[in-house]
N, C-alpha and C positions, 0 to 999 in steps of 0.2 A: 504494500500500500504506500508507505512513505517512511523515510528516515526522519525522526523527530528528535530535536535536542532542545531542552528547556533549561535556561539559566535563571535562577531567582536569587535576588539579594535584597536585603532590607537596610536602608540607610536613613537615619534620623526619622524613623517612623513611617517612611515611605517604602513601598514594595515595588521593586523593578523586576519585571518579567520579560525575558527575551526568548522568543521561540524561533528556532531555525528549522525549516521544513524543506525536505527535498522530495517532491512528489515523484512517484514512479508510474502512475497511471493517469489517463486523461480525467478520470472521475475524481481522483485526488486533487489534480490541478484545478478543477472547477471549484471544489470545496475551498481550496486555499485562496483562490481569487475572491470568492464570496466572503471569506473571513477578512481578507485585507480590505475589501470595500466597506465592510462593517466597521473596521477599526478607523478608516479614514473618515467615515460619517461621524463616529463618536468624537474624534479629534476636532472635527469641524464644529460640532455642537458644543464641545467643551470650550473652544476658543471664543465662542460667541457669548459666554457667560461673563457677567460683571466681575466675578471673583478672579477669573483668568486675566482680564484686562487690568484690574487693580494690581495683581501680582506682577504683571509685566512693567507697569509704571513704577512700582516700588523697586523692581530689579534695576531698571534704567537709572533711577534716582540714586540708588546705592552705588552703582557703577561710576556715575559722575562724581559722587562725593569722594570716592576712593582715589580719583586722579589728582 
């Protein structure tokens, strides 16, 4: 079906998960594309939230203050 490798790490209370998949069949490739499309949609929705925008502003402000 597919070779799957999952790396998970926790840093400062945040969980980072990296999934590497090598599809071996056309069926698995279709599932992977569907999953990737879902992830992109989630990122798009997340970046539209006020919390994300506020975090980005704070990050830029902190970066400028460090210079």
